[in-house]
PQR file with spaces between the fields and no chain letter, atoms N, CA, C, O and H, PARSE charges and radii, in Angstrom:
ATOM       1  N    UNK     1      48.535  -50.203  -31.535 -0.4000 1.5000
ATOM       2  CA   UNK     1      48.470  -49.389  -32.724 -0.0000 2.0000
ATOM       3  C    UNK     1      48.803  -50.205  -33.969  0.5500 1.7000
ATOM       4  O    UNK     1      48.414  -49.831  -35.075 -0.5500 1.4000
ATOM       5  N    UNK     2      49.500  -51.285  -33.804 -0.4000 1.5000
ATOM       6  CA   UNK     2      49.869  -52.130  -34.940 -0.0000 2.0000
ATOM       7  C    UNK     2      48.888  -53.273  -35.151  0.5500 1.7000
ATOM       8  O    UNK     2      49.157  -54.179  -35.939 -0.5500 1.4000
ATOM       9  H    UNK     2      49.817  -51.589  -32.905  0.4000 1.0000
ATOM      10  N    UNK     3      47.758  -53.245  -34.462 -0.4000 1.5000
ATOM      11  CA   UNK     3      46.782  -54.321  -34.543 -0.0000 2.0000
ATOM      12  C    UNK     3      46.098  -54.327  -35.902  0.5500 1.7000
ATOM      13  O    UNK     3      45.679  -53.285  -36.406 -0.5500 1.4000
ATOM      14  H    UNK     3      47.538  -52.509  -33.821  0.4000 1.0000
ATOM      15  N    UNK     4      45.992  -55.504  -36.484 -0.4000 1.5000
ATOM      16  CA   UNK     4      45.237  -55.674  -37.720 -0.0000 2.0000
ATOM      17  C    UNK     4      44.093  -56.627  -37.444  0.5500 1.7000
ATOM      18  O    UNK     4      44.097  -57.350  -36.448 -0.5500 1.4000
ATOM      19  H    UNK     4      46.332  -56.351  -36.075  0.4000 1.0000
ATOM      20  N    UNK     5      43.118  -56.622  -38.328 -0.4000 1.5000
ATOM      21  CA   UNK     5      41.954  -57.475  -38.132 -0.0000 2.0000
ATOM      22  C    UNK     5      41.709  -58.314  -39.373  0.5500 1.7000
ATOM      23  O    UNK     5      41.528  -57.793  -40.473 -0.5500 1.4000
ATOM      24  H    UNK     5      43.115  -56.035  -39.137  0.4000 1.0000
ATOM      25  N    UNK     6      41.707  -59.621  -39.173 -0.4000 1.5000
ATOM      26  CA   UNK     6      41.408  -60.546  -40.275 -0.0000 2.0000
ATOM      27  C    UNK     6      40.000  -60.282  -40.813  0.5500 1.7000
ATOM      28  O    UNK     6      39.758  -60.381  -42.016 -0.5500 1.4000
ATOM      29  H    UNK     6      41.853  -60.045  -38.280  0.4000 1.0000
ATOM      30  N    UNK     7      39.091  -59.950  -39.925 -0.4000 1.5000
ATOM      31  CA   UNK     7      37.708  -59.666  -40.322 -0.0000 2.0000
ATOM      32  C    UNK     7      37.653  -58.530  -41.346  0.5500 1.7000
ATOM      33  O    UNK     7      36.829  -58.567  -42.260 -0.5500 1.4000
ATOM      34  H    UNK     7      39.288  -59.869  -38.948  0.4000 1.0000
ATOM      35  N    UNK     8      38.508  -57.535  -41.207 -0.4000 1.5000
ATOM      36  CA   UNK     8      38.546  -56.400  -42.125 -0.0000 2.0000
ATOM      37  C    UNK     8      39.698  -56.544  -43.127  0.5500 1.7000
ATOM      38  O    UNK     8      40.380  -55.567  -43.435 -0.5500 1.4000
ATOM      39  H    UNK     8      39.177  -57.506  -40.464  0.4000 1.0000
ATOM      40  N    UNK     9      39.911  -57.756  -43.629 -0.4000 1.5000
ATOM      41  CA   UNK     9      40.957  -58.031  -44.632 -0.0000 2.0000
ATOM      42  C    UNK     9      42.332  -57.583  -44.162  0.5500 1.7000
ATOM      43  O    UNK     9      43.114  -57.022  -44.930 -0.5500 1.4000
ATOM      44  H    UNK     9      39.357  -58.550  -43.379  0.4000 1.0000
ATOM      45  N    UNK    10      42.614  -57.836  -42.902 -0.4000 1.5000
ATOM      46  CA   UNK    10      43.907  -57.489  -42.298 -0.0000 2.0000
ATOM      47  C    UNK    10      44.208  -55.994  -42.339  0.5500 1.7000
ATOM      48  O    UNK    10      45.369  -55.591  -42.397 -0.5500 1.4000
ATOM      49  H    UNK    10      41.979  -58.291  -42.278  0.4000 1.0000
ATOM      50  N    UNK    11      43.174  -55.186  -42.309 -0.4000 1.5000
ATOM      51  CA   UNK    11      43.354  -53.734  -42.279 -0.0000 2.0000
ATOM      52  C    UNK    11      44.012  -53.338  -40.962  0.5500 1.7000
ATOM      53  O    UNK    11      43.803  -53.996  -39.943 -0.5500 1.4000
ATOM      54  H    UNK    11      42.230  -55.513  -42.262  0.4000 1.0000
ATOM      55  N    UNK    12      44.799  -52.277  -40.973 -0.4000 1.5000
ATOM      56  CA   UNK    12      45.466  -51.816  -39.749 -0.0000 2.0000
ATOM      57  C    UNK    12      44.484  -51.040  -38.852  0.5500 1.7000
ATOM      58  O    UNK    12      44.597  -49.824  -38.701 -0.5500 1.4000
ATOM      59  H    UNK    12      44.969  -51.742  -41.801  0.4000 1.0000
ATOM      60  N    UNK    13      43.535  -51.752  -38.272 -0.4000 1.5000
ATOM      61  CA   UNK    13      42.484  -51.092  -37.490 -0.0000 2.0000
ATOM      62  C    UNK    13      43.040  -50.375  -36.271  0.5500 1.7000
ATOM      63  O    UNK    13      42.475  -49.365  -35.851 -0.5500 1.4000
ATOM      64  H    UNK    13      43.443  -52.741  -38.395  0.4000 1.0000
ATOM      65  N    UNK    14      44.105  -50.854  -35.702 -0.4000 1.5000
ATOM      66  CA   UNK    14      44.725  -50.160  -34.574 -0.0000 2.0000
ATOM      67  C    UNK    14      45.158  -48.757  -34.975  0.5500 1.7000
ATOM      68  O    UNK    14      44.911  -47.793  -34.251 -0.5500 1.4000
ATOM      69  H    UNK    14      44.564  -51.675  -36.043  0.4000 1.0000
ATOM      70  N    UNK    15      45.792  -48.651  -36.111 -0.4000 1.5000
ATOM      71  CA   UNK    15      46.240  -47.345  -36.606 -0.0000 2.0000
ATOM      72  C    UNK    15      45.040  -46.485  -36.991  0.5500 1.7000
ATOM      73  O    UNK    15      44.991  -45.300  -36.661 -0.5500 1.4000
ATOM      74  H    UNK    15      45.992  -49.435  -36.699  0.4000 1.0000
ATOM      75  N    UNK    16      44.073  -47.080  -37.687 -0.4000 1.5000
ATOM      76  CA   UNK    16      42.892  -46.326  -38.129 -0.0000 2.0000
ATOM      77  C    UNK    16      42.138  -45.764  -36.929  0.5500 1.7000
ATOM      78  O    UNK    16      41.807  -44.579  -36.899 -0.5500 1.4000
ATOM      79  H    UNK    16      44.113  -48.043  -37.955  0.4000 1.0000
ATOM      80  N    UNK    17      41.867  -46.608  -35.949 -0.4000 1.5000
ATOM      81  CA   UNK    17      41.105  -46.150  -34.777 -0.0000 2.0000
ATOM      82  C    UNK    17      41.907  -45.170  -33.927  0.5500 1.7000
ATOM      83  O    UNK    17      41.341  -44.231  -33.366 -0.5500 1.4000
ATOM      84  H    UNK    17      42.135  -47.571  -35.974  0.4000 1.0000
ATOM      85  N    UNK    18      43.223  -45.380  -33.826 -0.4000 1.5000
ATOM      86  CA   UNK    18      44.059  -44.458  -33.048 -0.0000 2.0000
ATOM      87  C    UNK    18      44.042  -43.065  -33.658  0.5500 1.7000
ATOM      88  O    UNK    18      43.905  -42.070  -32.946 -0.5500 1.4000
ATOM      89  H    UNK    18      43.683  -46.143  -34.282  0.4000 1.0000
ATOM      90  N    UNK    19      44.181  -42.996  -34.973 -0.4000 1.5000
ATOM      91  CA   UNK    19      44.171  -41.699  -35.644 -0.0000 2.0000
ATOM      92  C    UNK    19      42.799  -41.036  -35.536  0.5500 1.7000
ATOM      93  O    UNK    19      42.701  -39.823  -35.350 -0.5500 1.4000
ATOM      94  H    UNK    19      44.293  -43.804  -35.552  0.4000 1.0000
ATOM      95  N    UNK    20      41.751  -41.832  -35.653 -0.4000 1.5000
ATOM      96  CA   UNK    20      40.402  -41.280  -35.524 -0.0000 2.0000
ATOM      97  C    UNK    20      40.171  -40.754  -34.113  0.5500 1.7000
ATOM      98  O    UNK    20      39.567  -39.696  -33.936 -0.5500 1.4000
ATOM      99  H    UNK    20      41.831  -42.818  -35.804  0.4000 1.0000
ATOM     100  N    UNK    21      40.642  -41.479  -33.115 -0.4000 1.5000
ATOM     101  CA   UNK    21      40.454  -41.066  -31.723 -0.0000 2.0000
ATOM     102  C    UNK    21      41.179  -39.756  -31.428  0.5500 1.7000
ATOM     103  O    UNK    21      40.696  -38.945  -30.637 -0.5500 1.4000
ATOM     104  H    UNK    21      41.132  -42.339  -33.258  0.4000 1.0000
ATOM     105  N    UNK    22      42.311  -39.549  -32.046 -0.4000 1.5000
ATOM     106  CA   UNK    22      43.061  -38.305  -31.835 -0.0000 2.0000
ATOM     107  C    UNK    22      42.335  -37.091  -32.412  0.5500 1.7000
ATOM     108  O    UNK    22      42.569  -35.966  -31.971 -0.5500 1.4000
ATOM     109  H    UNK    22      42.702  -40.208  -32.688  0.4000 1.0000
ATOM     110  N    UNK    23      41.458  -37.306  -33.392 -0.4000 1.5000
ATOM     111  CA   UNK    23      40.741  -36.202  -34.031 -0.0000 2.0000
ATOM     112  C    UNK    23      39.378  -35.924  -33.404  0.5500 1.7000
ATOM     113  O    UNK    23      38.686  -34.994  -33.819 -0.5500 1.4000
ATOM     114  H    UNK    23      41.267  -38.220  -33.750  0.4000 1.0000
ATOM     115  N    UNK    24      38.991  -36.706  -32.427 -0.4000 1.5000
ATOM     116  CA   UNK    24      37.688  -36.514  -31.792 -0.0000 2.0000
ATOM     117  C    UNK    24      37.685  -35.207  -31.005  0.5500 1.7000
ATOM     118  O    UNK    24      38.592  -34.929  -30.221 -0.5500 1.4000
ATOM     119  H    UNK    24      39.553  -37.461  -32.090  0.4000 1.0000
ATOM     120  N    UNK    25      36.653  -34.423  -31.233 -0.4000 1.5000
ATOM     121  CA   UNK    25      36.466  -33.203  -30.464 -0.0000 2.0000
ATOM     122  C    UNK    25      35.441  -33.501  -29.379  0.5500 1.7000
ATOM     123  O    UNK    25      34.299  -33.840  -29.690 -0.5500 1.4000
ATOM     124  H    UNK    25      35.916  -34.649  -31.869  0.4000 1.0000
ATOM     125  N    UNK    26      35.820  -33.381  -28.126 -0.4000 1.5000
ATOM     126  CA   UNK    26      34.868  -33.718  -27.056 -0.0000 2.0000
ATOM     127  C    UNK    26      33.702  -32.726  -27.019  0.5500 1.7000
ATOM     128  O    UNK    26      33.855  -31.542  -27.318 -0.5500 1.4000
ATOM     129  H    UNK    26      36.748  -33.105  -27.873  0.4000 1.0000
ATOM     130  N    UNK    27      32.558  -33.242  -26.651 -0.4000 1.5000
ATOM     131  CA   UNK    27      31.384  -32.411  -26.468 -0.0000 2.0000
ATOM     132  C    UNK    27      31.267  -32.131  -24.979  0.5500 1.7000
ATOM     133  O    UNK    27      31.123  -33.046  -24.168 -0.5500 1.4000
ATOM     134  H    UNK    27      32.434  -34.204  -26.408  0.4000 1.0000
ATOM     135  N    UNK    28      31.330  -30.880  -24.644 -0.4000 1.5000
ATOM     136  CA   UNK    28      31.257  -30.501  -23.244 -0.0000 2.0000
ATOM     137  C    UNK    28      29.798  -30.247  -22.873  0.5500 1.7000
ATOM     138  O    UNK    28      29.092  -29.499  -23.548 -0.5500 1.4000
ATOM     139  H    UNK    28      31.447  -30.137  -25.303  0.4000 1.0000
ATOM     140  N    UNK    29      29.374  -30.867  -21.815 -0.4000 1.5000
ATOM     141  CA   UNK    29      28.019  -30.672  -21.332 -0.0000 2.0000
ATOM     142  C    UNK    29      28.073  -30.035  -19.959  0.5500 1.7000
ATOM     143  O    UNK    29      28.899  -30.382  -19.115 -0.5500 1.4000
ATOM     144  H    UNK    29      29.948  -31.475  -21.267  0.4000 1.0000
ATOM     145  N    UNK    30      27.177  -29.106  -19.765 -0.4000 1.5000
ATOM     146  CA   UNK    30      27.100  -28.428  -18.485 -0.0000 2.0000
ATOM     147  C    UNK    30      25.907  -28.922  -17.690  0.5500 1.7000
ATOM     148  O    UNK    30      25.186  -29.816  -18.135 -0.5500 1.4000
ATOM     149  H    UNK    30      26.505  -28.825  -20.451  0.4000 1.0000
ATOM     150  N    UNK    31      25.696  -28.349  -16.522 -0.4000 1.5000
ATOM     151  CA   UNK    31      24.608  -28.807  -15.651 -0.0000 2.0000
ATOM     152  C    UNK    31      23.221  -28.582  -16.248  0.5500 1.7000
ATOM     153  O    UNK    31      22.262  -29.237  -15.839 -0.5500 1.4000
ATOM     154  H    UNK    31      26.281  -27.623  -16.161  0.4000 1.0000
ATOM     155  N    UNK    32      23.100  -27.661  -17.213 -0.4000 1.5000
ATOM     156  CA   UNK    32      21.786  -27.390  -17.805 -0.0000 2.0000
ATOM     157  C    UNK    32      21.591  -28.060  -19.161  0.5500 1.7000
ATOM     158  O    UNK    32      20.572  -27.828  -19.812 -0.5500 1.4000
ATOM     159  H    UNK    32      23.879  -27.129  -17.545  0.4000 1.0000
ATOM     160  N    UNK    33      22.530  -28.877  -19.600 -0.4000 1.5000
ATOM     161  CA   UNK    33      22.466  -29.464  -20.941 -0.0000 2.0000
ATOM     162  C    UNK    33      21.175  -30.235  -21.193  0.5500 1.7000
ATOM     163  O    UNK    33      20.556  -30.087  -22.246 -0.5500 1.4000
ATOM     164  H    UNK    33      23.357  -29.065  -19.072  0.4000 1.0000
ATOM     165  N    UNK    34      20.776  -31.048  -20.240 -0.4000 1.5000
ATOM     166  CA   UNK    34      19.567  -31.854  -20.415 -0.0000 2.0000
ATOM     167  C    UNK    34      18.339  -30.957  -20.502  0.5500 1.7000
ATOM     168  O    UNK    34      17.456  -31.192  -21.326 -0.5500 1.4000
ATOM     169  H    UNK    34      21.279  -31.168  -19.384  0.4000 1.0000
ATOM     170  N    UNK    35      18.279  -29.955  -19.677 -0.4000 1.5000
ATOM     171  CA   UNK    35      17.155  -29.021  -19.677 -0.0000 2.0000
ATOM     172  C    UNK    35      17.084  -28.257  -21.000  0.5500 1.7000
ATOM     173  O    UNK    35      15.998  -28.072  -21.551 -0.5500 1.4000
ATOM     174  H    UNK    35      18.997  -29.764  -19.007  0.4000 1.0000
ATOM     175  N    UNK    36      18.220  -27.818  -21.505 -0.4000 1.5000
ATOM     176  CA   UNK    36      18.267  -27.108  -22.784 -0.0000 2.0000
ATOM     177  C    UNK    36      17.792  -28.025  -23.908  0.5500 1.7000
ATOM     178  O    UNK    36      16.988  -27.620  -24.748 -0.5500 1.4000
ATOM     179  H    UNK    36      19.102  -27.968  -21.058  0.4000 1.0000
ATOM     180  N    UNK    37      18.287  -29.254  -23.919 -0.4000 1.5000
ATOM     181  CA   UNK    37      17.885  -30.215  -24.943 -0.0000 2.0000
ATOM     182  C    UNK    37      16.379  -30.457  -24.911  0.5500 1.7000
ATOM     183  O    UNK    37      15.745  -30.532  -25.964 -0.5500 1.4000
ATOM     184  H    UNK    37      18.940  -29.582  -23.237  0.4000 1.0000
ATOM     185  N    UNK    38      15.806  -30.579  -23.732 -0.4000 1.5000
ATOM     186  CA   UNK    38      14.370  -30.815  -23.588 -0.0000 2.0000
ATOM     187  C    UNK    38      13.563  -29.639  -24.135  0.5500 1.7000
ATOM     188  O    UNK    38      12.598  -29.843  -24.871 -0.5500 1.4000
ATOM     189  H    UNK    38      16.321  -30.518  -22.877  0.4000 1.0000
ATOM     190  N    UNK    39      13.943  -28.428  -23.789 -0.4000 1.5000
ATOM     191  CA   UNK    39      13.221  -27.237  -24.243 -0.0000 2.0000
ATOM     192  C    UNK    39      13.271  -27.132  -25.765  0.5500 1.7000
ATOM     193  O    UNK    39      12.256  -26.853  -26.403 -0.5500 1.4000
ATOM     194  H    UNK    39      14.727  -28.262  -23.191  0.4000 1.0000
ATOM     195  N    UNK    40      14.447  -27.354  -26.345 -0.4000 1.5000
ATOM     196  CA   UNK    40      14.575  -27.246  -27.793 -0.0000 2.0000
ATOM     197  C    UNK    40      13.862  -28.386  -28.521  0.5500 1.7000
ATOM     198  O    UNK    40      13.235  -28.164  -29.557 -0.5500 1.4000
ATOM     199  H    UNK    40      15.271  -27.581  -25.826  0.4000 1.0000
ATOM     200  N    UNK    41      13.953  -29.595  -27.988 -0.4000 1.5000
ATOM     201  CA   UNK    41      13.256  -30.704  -28.649 -0.0000 2.0000
ATOM     202  C    UNK    41      11.746  -30.544  -28.552  0.5500 1.7000
ATOM     203  O    UNK    41      11.029  -30.907  -29.484 -0.5500 1.4000
ATOM     204  H    UNK    41      14.462  -29.776  -27.146  0.4000 1.0000
ATOM     205  N    UNK    42      11.248  -30.007  -27.437 -0.4000 1.5000
ATOM     206  CA   UNK    42       9.811  -29.730  -27.326 -0.0000 2.0000
ATOM     207  C    UNK    42       9.374  -28.714  -28.377  0.5500 1.7000
ATOM     208  O    UNK    42       8.283  -28.830  -28.936 -0.5500 1.4000
ATOM     209  H    UNK    42      11.831  -29.713  -26.680  0.4000 1.0000
ATOM     210  N    UNK    43      10.218  -27.721  -28.647 -0.4000 1.5000
ATOM     211  CA   UNK    43       9.900  -26.712  -29.659 -0.0000 2.0000
ATOM     212  C    UNK    43       9.800  -27.359  -31.040  0.5500 1.7000
ATOM     213  O    UNK    43       8.900  -27.038  -31.816 -0.5500 1.4000
ATOM     214  H    UNK    43      11.104  -27.626  -28.192  0.4000 1.0000
ATOM     215  N    UNK    44      10.707  -28.251  -31.336 -0.4000 1.5000
ATOM     216  CA   UNK    44      10.685  -28.943  -32.630 -0.0000 2.0000
ATOM     217  C    UNK    44       9.445  -29.819  -32.747  0.5500 1.7000
ATOM     218  O    UNK    44       8.790  -29.843  -33.789 -0.5500 1.4000
ATOM     219  H    UNK    44      11.438  -28.511  -30.705  0.4000 1.0000
ATOM     220  N    UNK    45       9.128  -30.530  -31.691 -0.4000 1.5000
ATOM     221  CA   UNK    45       7.953  -31.412  -31.703 -0.0000 2.0000
ATOM     222  C    UNK    45       6.670  -30.618  -31.908  0.5500 1.7000
ATOM     223  O    UNK    45       5.777  -31.068  -32.626 -0.5500 1.4000
ATOM     224  H    UNK    45       9.659  -30.511  -30.844  0.4000 1.0000
ATOM     225  N    UNK    46       6.565  -29.447  -31.289 -0.4000 1.5000
ATOM     226  CA   UNK    46       5.372  -28.611  -31.478 -0.0000 2.0000
ATOM     227  C    UNK    46       5.179  -28.258  -32.947  0.5500 1.7000
ATOM     228  O    UNK    46       4.053  -28.250  -33.444 -0.5500 1.4000
ATOM     229  H    UNK    46       7.291  -29.083  -30.706  0.4000 1.0000
ATOM     230  N    UNK    47       6.264  -27.970  -33.635 -0.4000 1.5000
ATOM     231  CA   UNK    47       6.187  -27.632  -35.060 -0.0000 2.0000
ATOM     232  C    UNK    47       5.852  -28.884  -35.873  0.5500 1.7000
ATOM     233  O    UNK    47       4.997  -28.840  -36.758 -0.5500 1.4000
ATOM     234  H    UNK    47       7.179  -27.976  -33.231  0.4000 1.0000
ATOM     235  N    UNK    48       6.515  -29.986  -35.578 -0.4000 1.5000
ATOM     236  CA   UNK    48       6.259  -31.235  -36.310 -0.0000 2.0000
ATOM     237  C    UNK    48       4.810  -31.681  -36.174  0.5500 1.7000
ATOM     238  O    UNK    48       4.220  -32.187  -37.129 -0.5500 1.4000
ATOM     239  H    UNK    48       7.210  -30.022  -34.859  0.4000 1.0000
ATOM     240  N    UNK    49       4.242  -31.496  -34.996 -0.4000 1.5000
ATOM     241  CA   UNK    49       2.860  -31.918  -34.741 -0.0000 2.0000
ATOM     242  C    UNK    49       1.831  -30.907  -35.222  0.5500 1.7000
ATOM     243  O    UNK    49       0.629  -31.132  -35.084 -0.5500 1.4000
ATOM     244  H    UNK    49       4.722  -31.086  -34.220  0.4000 1.0000
ATOM     245  N    UNK    50       2.296  -29.788  -35.788 -0.4000 1.5000
ATOM     246  CA   UNK    50       1.389  -28.771  -36.287 -0.0000 2.0000
ATOM     247  C    UNK    50       0.728  -27.946  -35.193  0.5500 1.7000
ATOM     248  O    UNK    50      -0.281  -27.285  -35.439 -0.5500 1.4000
ATOM     249  H    UNK    50       3.273  -29.605  -35.900  0.4000 1.0000
ATOM     250  N    UNK    51       1.287  -27.977  -33.990 -0.4000 1.5000
ATOM     251  CA   UNK    51       0.720  -27.231  -32.871 -0.0000 2.0000
ATOM     252  C    UNK    51       1.196  -25.780  -32.837  0.5500 1.7000
ATOM     253  O    UNK    51       0.615  -24.952  -32.137 -0.5500 1.4000
ATOM     254  H    UNK    51       2.106  -28.514  -33.790  0.4000 1.0000
ATOM     255  N    UNK    52       2.252  -25.472  -33.592 -0.4000 1.5000
ATOM     256  CA   UNK    52       2.816  -24.127  -33.544 -0.0000 2.0000
ATOM     257  C    UNK    52       3.593  -23.871  -34.830  0.5500 1.7000
ATOM     258  O    UNK    52       3.960  -24.805  -35.543 -0.5500 1.4000
ATOM     259  H    UNK    52       2.724  -26.146  -34.161  0.4000 1.0000
ATOM     260  N    UNK    53       3.838  -22.604  -35.116 -0.4000 1.5000
ATOM     261  CA   UNK    53       4.673  -22.238  -36.265 -0.0000 2.0000
ATOM     262  C    UNK    53       6.136  -22.278  -35.828  0.5500 1.7000
ATOM     263  O    UNK    53       6.425  -22.178  -34.636 -0.5500 1.4000
ATOM     264  H    UNK    53       3.540  -21.845  -34.537  0.4000 1.0000
ATOM     265  N    UNK    54       7.056  -22.420  -36.769 -0.4000 1.5000
ATOM     266  CA   UNK    54       8.472  -22.419  -36.395 -0.0000 2.0000
ATOM     267  C    UNK    54       8.878  -21.147  -35.641  0.5500 1.7000
ATOM     268  O    UNK    54       9.593  -21.213  -34.641 -0.5500 1.4000
ATOM     269  H    UNK    54       6.822  -22.501  -37.738  0.4000 1.0000
ATOM     270  N    UNK    55       8.425  -20.014  -36.117 -0.4000 1.5000
ATOM     271  CA   UNK    55       8.813  -18.747  -35.487 -0.0000 2.0000
ATOM     272  C    UNK    55       8.274  -18.647  -34.058  0.5500 1.7000
ATOM     273  O    UNK    55       9.000  -18.273  -33.138 -0.5500 1.4000
ATOM     274  H    UNK    55       7.845  -19.960  -36.929  0.4000 1.0000
ATOM     275  N    UNK    56       7.011  -18.980  -33.885 -0.4000 1.5000
ATOM     276  CA   UNK    56       6.388  -18.891  -32.566 -0.0000 2.0000
ATOM     277  C    UNK    56       6.994  -19.906  -31.597  0.5500 1.7000
ATOM     278  O    UNK    56       7.230  -19.600  -30.429 -0.5500 1.4000
ATOM     279  H    UNK    56       6.420  -19.284  -34.633  0.4000 1.0000
ATOM     280  N    UNK    57       7.239  -21.104  -32.092 -0.4000 1.5000
ATOM     281  CA   UNK    57       7.819  -22.145  -31.240 -0.0000 2.0000
ATOM     282  C    UNK    57       9.242  -21.774  -30.825  0.5500 1.7000
ATOM     283  O    UNK    57       9.641  -22.015  -29.686 -0.5500 1.4000
ATOM     284  H    UNK    57       7.046  -21.353  -33.042  0.4000 1.0000
ATOM     285  N    UNK    58      10.014  -21.182  -31.757 -0.4000 1.5000
ATOM     286  CA   UNK    58      11.368  -20.733  -31.437 -0.0000 2.0000
ATOM     287  C    UNK    58      11.330  -19.645  -30.369  0.5500 1.7000
ATOM     288  O    UNK    58      12.092  -19.684  -29.404 -0.5500 1.4000
ATOM     289  H    UNK    58       9.690  -20.986  -32.683  0.4000 1.0000
ATOM     290  N    UNK    59      10.439  -18.677  -30.551 -0.4000 1.5000
ATOM     291  CA   UNK    59      10.318  -17.602  -29.563 -0.0000 2.0000
ATOM     292  C    UNK    59       9.944  -18.152  -28.186  0.5500 1.7000
ATOM     293  O    UNK    59      10.479  -17.718  -27.166 -0.5500 1.4000
ATOM     294  H    UNK    59       9.819  -18.646  -31.335  0.4000 1.0000
ATOM     295  N    UNK    60       9.018  -19.113  -28.172 -0.4000 1.5000
ATOM     296  CA   UNK    60       8.610  -19.724  -26.904 -0.0000 2.0000
ATOM     297  C    UNK    60       9.784  -20.462  -26.266  0.5500 1.7000
ATOM     298  O    UNK    60       9.970  -20.398  -25.050 -0.5500 1.4000
ATOM     299  H    UNK    60       8.583  -19.466  -29.001  0.4000 1.0000
ATOM     300  N    UNK    61      10.567  -21.154  -27.068 -0.4000 1.5000
ATOM     301  CA   UNK    61      11.731  -21.880  -26.546 -0.0000 2.0000
ATOM     302  C    UNK    61      12.755  -20.907  -25.972  0.5500 1.7000
ATOM     303  O    UNK    61      13.311  -21.146  -24.900 -0.5500 1.4000
ATOM     304  H    UNK    61      10.417  -21.206  -28.056  0.4000 1.0000
ATOM     305  N    UNK    62      13.006  -19.804  -26.687 -0.4000 1.5000
ATOM     306  CA   UNK    62      13.976  -18.823  -26.207 -0.0000 2.0000
ATOM     307  C    UNK    62      13.493  -18.172  -24.905  0.5500 1.7000
ATOM     308  O    UNK    62      14.289  -17.935  -23.996 -0.5500 1.4000
ATOM     309  H    UNK    62      12.555  -19.610  -27.558  0.4000 1.0000
ATOM     310  N    UNK    63      12.206  -17.890  -24.818 -0.4000 1.5000
ATOM     311  CA   UNK    63      11.652  -17.338  -23.583 -0.0000 2.0000
ATOM     312  C    UNK    63      11.779  -18.335  -22.437  0.5500 1.7000
ATOM     313  O    UNK    63      12.123  -17.965  -21.314 -0.5500 1.4000
ATOM     314  H    UNK    63      11.559  -18.083  -25.556  0.4000 1.0000
ATOM     315  N    UNK    64      11.500  -19.588  -22.729 -0.4000 1.5000
ATOM     316  CA   UNK    64      11.610  -20.635  -21.713 -0.0000 2.0000
ATOM     317  C    UNK    64      13.048  -20.804  -21.250  0.5500 1.7000
ATOM     318  O    UNK    64      13.308  -20.957  -20.057 -0.5500 1.4000
ATOM     319  H    UNK    64      11.220  -19.888  -23.641  0.4000 1.0000
ATOM     320  N    UNK    65      13.984  -20.777  -22.195 -0.4000 1.5000
ATOM     321  CA   UNK    65      15.402  -20.883  -21.835 -0.0000 2.0000
ATOM     322  C    UNK    65      15.825  -19.707  -20.949  0.5500 1.7000
ATOM     323  O    UNK    65      16.521  -19.890  -19.949 -0.5500 1.4000
ATOM     324  H    UNK    65      13.773  -20.653  -23.165  0.4000 1.0000
ATOM     325  N    UNK    66      15.404  -18.521  -21.321 -0.4000 1.5000
ATOM     326  CA   UNK    66      15.743  -17.336  -20.524 -0.0000 2.0000
ATOM     327  C    UNK    66      15.166  -17.436  -19.118  0.5500 1.7000
ATOM     328  O    UNK    66      15.827  -17.103  -18.134 -0.5500 1.4000
ATOM     329  H    UNK    66      14.839  -18.373  -22.133  0.4000 1.0000
ATOM     330  N    UNK    67      13.945  -17.893  -19.043 -0.4000 1.5000
ATOM     331  CA   UNK    67      13.271  -18.012  -17.742 -0.0000 2.0000
ATOM     332  C    UNK    67      13.899  -19.110  -16.883  0.5500 1.7000
ATOM     333  O    UNK    67      14.116  -18.926  -15.685 -0.5500 1.4000
ATOM     334  H    UNK    67      13.408  -18.164  -19.842  0.4000 1.0000
ATOM     335  N    UNK    68      14.185  -20.244  -17.503 -0.4000 1.5000
ATOM     336  CA   UNK    68      14.678  -21.416  -16.771 -0.0000 2.0000
ATOM     337  C    UNK    68      16.157  -21.340  -16.408  0.5500 1.7000
ATOM     338  O    UNK    68      16.548  -21.682  -15.292 -0.5500 1.4000
ATOM     339  H    UNK    68      14.009  -20.393  -18.476  0.4000 1.0000
ATOM     340  N    UNK    69      16.982  -20.885  -17.365 -0.4000 1.5000
ATOM     341  CA   UNK    69      18.432  -20.925  -17.103 -0.0000 2.0000
ATOM     342  C    UNK    69      19.122  -19.599  -17.363  0.5500 1.7000
ATOM     343  O    UNK    69      20.346  -19.510  -17.267 -0.5500 1.4000
ATOM     344  H    UNK    69      16.664  -20.606  -18.272  0.4000 1.0000
ATOM     345  N    UNK    70      18.367  -18.582  -17.688 -0.4000 1.5000
ATOM     346  CA   UNK    70      18.952  -17.268  -17.951 -0.0000 2.0000
ATOM     347  C    UNK    70      19.729  -16.757  -16.758  0.5500 1.7000
ATOM     348  O    UNK    70      19.433  -17.074  -15.606 -0.5500 1.4000
ATOM     349  H    UNK    70      17.373  -18.654  -17.766  0.4000 1.0000
ATOM     350  N    UNK    71      20.713  -15.973  -17.066 -0.4000 1.5000
ATOM     351  CA   UNK    71      21.541  -15.435  -15.971 -0.0000 2.0000
ATOM     352  C    UNK    71      21.539  -13.950  -16.011  0.5500 1.7000
ATOM     353  O    UNK    71      22.176  -13.310  -15.174 -0.5500 1.4000
ATOM     354  H    UNK    71      20.953  -15.716  -18.002  0.4000 1.0000
């Protein structure tokens, strides 16, 4: 924690990084995280490519999510 770095003008990087690490909020991922990300990114790509409207693509993504991982 008392480490300094000559590269950073002798800044107390140990203290800076320690304090930053304490404030990190972990991102929790579940078993369906990758599948959810894929469905949502596909929806965005459809809109970006002009293949669908934002509203229609969102509805399709929500239907797909319900079908694939709905409980």
